[in-house]
BAVO-835001 format. One record per atom (N, C-alpha, C, O): y, z, x. Coordinates in steps of 0.05 Angstrom, whole numbers, plus 5000, padded with zeros to 4 digits. Example, Ala and Ser with C-alpha at 12.3 -4.5 7.8 and 13.67 -1.06 7.14 Angstrom:
488651565264
491051565246
493451565264
493451695285
495551425257
497951435273
500151575258
502351615268
//
This chain:
671775018288
668975078291
667475018265
668774988244
664875008265
663374958240
663575198222
664275418231
663075158196
663075378178
661175328155
660475098149
660275538142
658475528120
660075598095
661075818093
660175418076
661575458051
659675568030
657575438024
660275798018
658575927999
659875897971
662075987967
658475777953
659475737926
658775967908
656475997900
660676137901
660176377885
659276307857
657576457846
660276087846
659376017818
656475927818
655075977798
655575797839
652775717840
650975967843
648775987832
651976157859
650476407862
650176547834
647976637827
652376567820
652276697794
650576537774
649176647757
650676267776
648876097760
645976157766
644276187748
645276177792
642476237799
641676517789
639376547779
643476707791
642776977781
642176967751
640277087742
643876827736
643376807707
640776667701
639376747682
640176457716
637676317712
635276497717
633376497702
635376637739
633276827746
632977037725
630777097716
635177157717
635077367697
633977267670
632177397659
635077047660
634176937634
631276867634
629876897614
630176767657
627476677658
625476907662
623276897651
626177097678
624277297687
624377557670
622277647661
626677667666
626877917652
629577957638
631178117646
630077797617
632677797604
633478067592
635878117590
631478227585
632178487572
632478717592
633378927585
631678667617
631778877637
633078777663
631678737683
635678727663
637078617686
636778797711
636978697733
636379057707
636179237730
633679187746
633379287769
631779027735
629278967750
629678747771
627978707788
631878607770
632478397789
633678517814
635878627813
632278497837
633378587862
633778347880
632778127874
635378377901
635978157919
634978217947
635378437958
633778017960
632878037988
635077928006
635877698003
636078098024
638378028041
637578018071
639278008088
634978028076
634178048104
634977808120
635377588109
635177848146
635877638165
638477498157
638677258154
640577678155
643277578149
643277418123
644577208121
641877528103
641777388076
640777108080
642076918070
638577078094
637376808099
639376618111
639476388105
641076728129
643076568142
645676528127
647476398138
645976638103
648276588086
650576778091
652776738080
650076988106
652177188110
651577448095
651777448070
650877658108
649977898096
652078018077
651578068054
654478068088
656478198072
657578018050
658178118028
657677758055
658677578034
656777568010
657777577987
654177558015
652277547993
652077817980
651777837955
652278037995
652278297983
654678337964
654378457943
656978227971
659278237954
658878097928
659578197906
657577857929
656977707905
654877847888
655077847863
652977977901
650878117887
652078357872
651178417849
653978487884
655278717870
656778627846
656678757825
658078397848
659478287824
657478217802
658178237778
655078147809
652978087790
651578347780
649778327764
652478577790
651478837782
648478877790
646979007775
647778767812
645078807823
645079077837
646779127854
643079237831
643079517841
641279557866
641779737882
639179387870
637279417891
637279187911
637378957903
637079257936
637079057957
634879117978
634179357982
633878917991
631978938012
633078808037
633978578036
632978958059
634078858084
631978878106
629778998102
632578768129
630578778151
630679028167
628579148172
633079128175
633179348194
635479538186
636979498167
635879748203
637879948197
640679838199
642379918183
641179648217
643879538219
644679398193
646879438183
642779238182
643379108156
643679308134
645379278117
642079528134
642379728113
645179858113
646379898092
646079918137
648780048139
650979858130
652979938119
650579598136
652579398129
652879368099
655179328089
650679388085
650879348056
650779598039
650779588015
650779828052
650680088038
652780118016
652180227995
655280018020
657280057999
656779897974
658079937953
654879707975
654579517953
652379577933
652279467911
650479757941
647979787925
647380077921
648080257936
645880137899
644880407893
642480477910
642080707918
640780267916
638280317931
637880077950
638279847944
637080157975
636679957996
634080028010
633680248019
632279828012
629779868026
629879718052
630479478053
629179848074
628979728100
626079638104
624279808105
625579378105
622879268106
621579298133
619179338135
623179278154
622079298182
623779508197
625379438214
623379758191
625079968203
624979988233
626880068246
622679898245
622379928274
622579658288
621379618309
623979468276
624379208289
626579218310
626979028325
628079448311
630079498330
629479758345
627979918335
630679788369
630280048382
631280278366
633180248350
630080508369
630980748355
633780818366
634080878390
635780808349
638480848358
640080998337
638981098317
642681008340
644381158322
644281038294
644581188274
644080768292
643980648265
641580738249
641780798226
639280758263
636880858249
637181148240
636481218218
638281308258
638581598251
640681628229
640281798212
642681458229
644681478207
643481398181
643981518160
641781178182
640481088157
638581308145
638381328121
637281458163
635581678154
637081878137
635882008119
639581908141
641182118127
642282018101
643282168085
641981748095
643281638072
641481648048
639181548049
642381768026
640581808003
639681547989
637681547976
641181327993
640481087979
638580907995
637780697986
637880988020
636280828037
633380918037
632781158042
631480728033
628580778034
627480628058
628580428067
625280728069
624080618093
621180528086
619680678074
620580288095
617880178090
615880318109
616480358133
613580388098
611280498114
608980308111
607580318091
608480128131
606379918127
603679988138
601879828137
603280238148
600780318159
600480618158
602480758155
598080718162
597681008163
599181128187
600381338185
599080988209
600481078233
603481118229
604681308238
604680918214
607580928210
608481168195
610781258197
606681288178
607481518163
608081758181
609581938173
606881758205
607381978223
610081958238
610982138252
611381728235
613881678249
616381788235
618481798247
616081878210
618381958195
618482258192
616482398188
620882368194
621282658190
620982738161
620982568143
620682998157
620483108130
622683008112
624982988120
621982958087
623882878065
624782588067
626482508051
623782438087
624582158088
623682008063
621382038054
625381848052
624681688028
623281438037
624381278052
620781408029
619181188038
618181018015
617981107992
617580768022
616080588004
613580508019
613680388040
611380568007
608780518019
607980228014
607780137991
607580078036
606679798032
603579788033
602379908051
602379648014
599479638013
598579348015
600079158008
596179308024
594979048027
593478968002
591479107995
594278757988
592978677964
591478407968
590578287948
591178317993
589578077998
590977878015
589777678023
593577918022
594877738040
594077788069
594177618086
593278038074
592278128100
594378088123
593777978144
596778168117
598878148137
599678428144
598778538165
601478558128
602178838133
601278998108
601178888086
600679248112
600079418089
597479588092
595679508107
597479808079
595279998079
592979888061
593479798039
590579908071
588279818055
587879998031
588480228031
586879878009
586480027984
584680267989
585180477978
582680238006
580880458011
582080688027
580980898030
584480638039
585880838054
588180968038
589681128049
588380908013
590481027997
590381327996
592381467998
587881437994
587581727993
588581858019
589882058018
587981738042
588981838067
591981828068
593282018078
593081608058
596081578059
597381798042
599281928051
596281848018
597482058001
597182338014
598882508011
594982378028
594482638041
596682678063
597682898065
597182468078
599282488099
601982538087
603582698096
602582378066
605182408052
605582688042
607782808044
603482808031
603683078020
603983288043
605683458041
602383258064
602483448086
605183438101
606283648109
606283198104
608783168118
611283198100
613483188110
610783238075
612983268055
614883028056
617283058056
613682788055
615182548053
615882498024
614382578006
617982358019
618882307992
618082027984
619481827991
615881997969
614781737962
616481617939
616481727916
617881407945
619581277925
618481017914
619080947891
616680897929
615680637919
612980567932
612280667953
611480397918
608980277928
609179987922
609679907900
608879827943
609279537939
607379377956
606179477975
607179127949
605578927964
607078667964
609178637952
605878477979
607078207979
604878017970
602877987983
605377887947
603477687937
603877427952
605977297949
601977357969
602377137988
601676857977
601776667993
601076837951
600276577940
602076487917
601176327901
604476597916
606276527894
606976237893
607576127871
607076097916
607875817916
605575627910
605975397905
603075737910
600775557911
599375547884
599075747870
598375307878
596775267854
593875347860
592575217877
592975557847
590275647852
589875927842
591776057833
587476027844
586776287832
587476527850
587576757840
587976477876
588576697894
590976867885
590977107889
592876737872
595276877863
594477097842
595477317844
592777027824
591877217803
589977417814
589877647805
588377347834
586677537847
588277757861
587577997859
590477677874
592177877886
593578057866
593778297870
594477937844
595778097823
593778307812
594478537807
591278217808
589278407798
588678627818
588378857811
588678557844
588178757864
590478967865
589979207868
592978877861
595179057861
595179237836
595979467837
594179117814
593979277790
592079517794
592579737785
589779467808
587979677814
589179877833
588680117830
590779787851
592179967870
594180147855
594380387860
595580027835
597380187819
595880407804
596780637804
593680337792
592080537777
591180767795
591280997787
590180697818
589280907837
591681067847
591381307851
593980937851
596281087860
597281287840
598081507847
597181207814
597981397793
596081637792
596981867787
593581587797
591581807797
592281997820
592182237817
592881877844
593482047867
596182197864
596482417873
598082067851
600582197845
600182447828
601282667833
598482417808
597882647791
596382867806
596983107803
594582787824
593082987840
594983137859
594683387861
596783007871
598583137891
601283227878
603083317892
601383197851
603783277837
606383147847
608383267852
606082877850
608382717859
609482557836
607882477818
611982507836
613182337815
612182057817
611481957839
612081917795
611281637795
613181477813
615581477808
612081327832
613781147848
614280887834
612980827814
616280737843
616680477832
614680277844
613980307867
613880077829
611979877838
613479607839
615079547822
612879447860
613879177861
612079007879
610979107899
611878747873
609978577887
610878287889
609878147907
612678197872
613177917869
615777827880
617877937875
615677617897
618077487907
618777257889
617677237866
620477077897
621676877879
619576717863
619576737838
617976567876
616076387861
614176547844
613576477821
613076767856
611276937841
612477057816
611077087796
614977137818
616277257795
616577067772
616277137749
617176817779
617376607758
614676557745
614476507721
612476577760
609876517750
608676757734
607276707714
609076997743
607477227733
609077397713
608077607705
611377307705
613077477688
611577557662
611677787654
610177367649
608777427624
606477617629
605977797613
605077577651
602777757658
603678047660
602478227650
605978087674
606978357678
608078477652
607678717648
609378317636
610478427612
608378517592
608878667573
605878407595
603678487576
602278737585
600678847570
602878837609
601579077619
602779327606
604979317596
601179547606
602379797597
604879867614
605079787637
606779997602
609380047615
609080167643
610480087661
607280357646
607080497672
605780327694
605780407717
604580097686
603279927705
604879667710
604079497726
607079637696
608779407702
610279437728
610779657737
610879207740
612679227763
615479317754
616379237733
616579487770
619279597764
621479417775
623779437767
620779247795
622779077807
621478807812
619078777816
623178597813
622478337823
624178287848
626678287846
622878237871
624378197896
625077897899
623477737907
627577827892
628377547892
629977487917
632077607922
628877307933
630277217957
631276937955
633476887947
629576747963
630376467966
631476347940
633176167942
630676437917
631676327892
634576387888
636076227877
635576617898
638376677896
640076467911
642276407904
638876357932
640276177950
639975887941
641075697953
638275847919
638175587907
635575427911
635475187906
633475557921
631075417929
628575557918
628475797914
626475397914
623775487912
621975297928
622675067931
619775397938
617975227954
615275207941
613175187955
615175227915
612575237901
611374957897
612674757901
608874967890
607274717885
608674557863
609774667844
608574297866
609974117847
608674127819
609874027800
606374257816
605074287790
606674477772
606374467747
608274647784
609774837768
612474737760
613774577774
613474817737
616074747728
618174867746
618075107752
620174717754
622174807772
624574907756
625774757741
625375167759
627775257746
630275117757
630275017779
632375127741
634874987749
636475157768
638475277760
635675157793
637175297814
638875107830
638374877832
641075217841
642975057856
643475167883
644175407886
642975007905
643575107932
646475197934
648275057926
646875437945
649575557944
651175497970
653575547971
649875397991
651175368017
651475078025
649674918021
653775018036
654274748048
655274798077
657074958081
654074658096
654774688124
656674458132
656074228129
658974538143
661074348151
661474368181
661174578193
662174138193
662974128221
665573968224
666173798207
667074038245
669673908249
669673718273
668173758292
671273518271
671373308291
672473408317
674473548318
671173328339
672273378366
673773138377
675973158387
672472908375
673672658386
672372418373
670172438361
673672178376
672571928365
672771708386
674671698401
670671548388
670571318405
669971068388
668271068371
671470848393
670870588381
669070438400
669870368422
666570398392
664470298410
663570018401
663569948377
662769858421
661769588416
658869598408
657369788413
657969378396
655069348389
653469378415
654069268435
651269528413
649469568436
650169818451
648569898469
652369948446
653070188460
650970408455
650070448433
650270538477
648270758475
649671028477
651571058492
648671218461
650171468456
648471708464
646071718458
649771888478
648572148484
646472148506
646271948520
645072368509
642972388530
640972168528
639872118507
640472048551
638471828553
639171588536
637571408532
641671578525
642471358507
640571328484
639771108477
639771558472
637671558452
638271388428
636471278415
640871368421
641671208398
643270968408
644970988425
642770728397
644170488404
645370368378
644070358357
647870278381
649170158358
648469868354
648269718374
647869778330
647269498325
649669338315
649469108309
651969468315
654469338309
656769508319
656469738324
659069378322
661469528330
662069758310
661969708286
662569988321
662870218303
664470438316
664570458340
665770598299
667070848309
665071078306
663871118286
664871228328
662971458329
664571708337
666071698357
664271918322
665572168329
663572388335
661272388326
664472578352
662772808357
663973038339
666373058335
662173208330
662873438313
661773688325
659673688339
663073918319
662674158334
660374338325
660774578320
658074228322
655674388317
653374258331
653174018333
651574418341
649174318355
646874518353
647074718338
644774478369
642574658367
643174928378
641775128372
645274948394
646175208404
647275388381
647475628384
648075258360
649075408336
646875458316
647375568294
644375378322
642175428305
641375188288
639375208273
642874968289
642074728275
639774598289
639874568313
637774518274
635474398287
636274148303
638074008295
634774098324
635473888343
634373618334
631973578334
636173428327
635273158321
634273018346
635473038367
632072878342
630772738365
630572448358
631072358336
629672288378
629272008374
627471948350
625472088345
628271748335
626671668312
627271808286
626171738265
628972018287
629572168263
631972038249
633871968262
631772008223
633871898206
634872108187
633572168167
637272208192
638472408175
641372328170
642772258188
642172338145
644972278137
646372528129
645272718119
648972528135
650672748125
650772728094
649872528082
651972928082
652272928052
653872678043
653272578021
655772598059
657472368052
655972098057
656971888048
653672108070
652171868076
652571758104
651671528109
653871898122
654271818149
651771868166
650572078163
651171678183
648671718200
649171908222
651071878238
647472108224
647572298246
645772188268
643372128263
646872158292
645472008313
643972198333
645172378344
641372158336
639872298357
640872208385
641971988387
640572368406
639672638404
641972828399
644272778408
641473048386
643473248383
643873398409
641973428425
646273488415
646773648439
646873938431
646774018408
647174108452
647174398446
649674478430
649374658412
651874358434
654374438422
655674228404
657774278392
654573998402
655773788385
653673578377
651573558389
654373428356
652773208347
654572968344
656972998339
653372728345
654872478342
654272368314
651972358306
656372278300
656072178273
657771918270
659971908281
656671728256
658171478251
660271538229
659971468206
662471668237
664571748219
667071798235
667071858259
669371778221
671871858233
673272078218
675472158224
671872188198
673072408182
673572648199
672172698218
675672798191
676373038206
674173248204
673773408223
672773258182
670473438179
668373298162
669073138145
665873368167
663673248151
661973478141
661773698153
660573428119
658673618109
655873548119
654773338112
654873708137
652273658150
650073658128
648373488128
650073858111
648373858088
649474048067
650774248074
648973988042
649474188020
646874248006
646874377985
644674168018
641974228008
640174228033
639674018044
639274458041
637674488065
635074338064
633674308085
634174248040
631674108039
631773838053
629773738062
634173728057
634473478072
633473518100
631973358111
634473728113
633573788141
630673888141
629173818159
629874038121
627174148120
625173918119
623073928133
625673718102
623773488101
623673338128
621573258136
625973308140
626073158166
624473298188
623273168205
624473558187
623073718207
620473828198
619273998212
619573748175
616973828164
616774138163
614774248172
618774258151
618774548149
619974618122
619974458103
620874868119
621774968093
624775048096
625675098118
626275048073
629075118075
629575388088
631675428101
627775588084
628075848097
628675818127
630575938137
627075648140
627375628169
629975498177
631275588196
630775288163
633275158169
635575348166
637375358184
635675498144
637975668138
637975918156
640175988166
635676048160
635676298175
636176248205
636776438220
635875998214
636475928242
639475918248
640275948271
641075868228
643975848233
645076108244
644476318233
646576088265
647576328278
649476488261
651076378246
649276758263
650876928246
653776898252
655476968235
654576808276
657476778282
658776548268
661276528268
657276368256
658476148241
659976268218
658776408202
662576218215
664176338193
663076258166
661976038162
663276448147
662476408119
664976408102
666476598102
665376188087
667676168069
666676168040
665275978032
667376368025
666476387998
668576267979
670976327981
667676077963
669475947944
668776017915
670075927896
//
């Protein structure tokens, strides 16, 4: 069957690059985003590597992911606590001292029992999830009345990849939210929560801005996701750090046919050979989460073998006789072909594809 090979040395290289560039004196500020099966790379495998790198904080999607990585981290935040039905996993996570729950709205604050450790998400201008700045007072009032344990206040800067002023406008908005939050903490006699706002691209861009702020207004964490896996999707105007994609997708041969020139292959004979050639099928298809190659698409394997449209649900045809081929060792190849981003290519890969860490 196909498998995803994870290069541990590339992961550690990326971690060191991230650390050296963003916060070399405070390694504890680097956290890792593991949501959606670690962007398709394998939740437990990446958590194991993160623990070796002494990363203390992780962000996951739901309670199932939180329970899976609980042995590896000191603190775990569930970003979408209600993305699954209320079940035993959610109730178990509520009891765990290292697990925090995101509260993205005033209404969500009413869903948690007394003493639940929460991180309040605020809207700083992306207008996706989060409490409005003008509702901060109401949020703190609910937190105080319900005796919730406020551990963090965070936002998502939605312009980290883009060249323009919106990125700095959002940073300024969150700075004002921090100042108001500290005032409210003092009013309600609450401990200072941790602040965080920046994902991969934003953290690389705004590190100097944050380091110049007074200590109590600096971000306490940088939420690094895609950069750990070897990618950034930022505007070409920005300097690209030396990151290395950590995953290579392999497929194994099912069978080989020696075909004559003009032979048509697969559904509707979408691909035709212009010379006599050996063509093999390999055991991965769109049913495994690999994007479906269609007519007119030109994609080569890592070795340079032509992958022939159309892809099938469970297999693809390649001009190769090798026992196994590397479909990609850099997801940007598929991302460019499908006019999307590496996130989508990687997170689509099914969780049942084995992960082999080298």
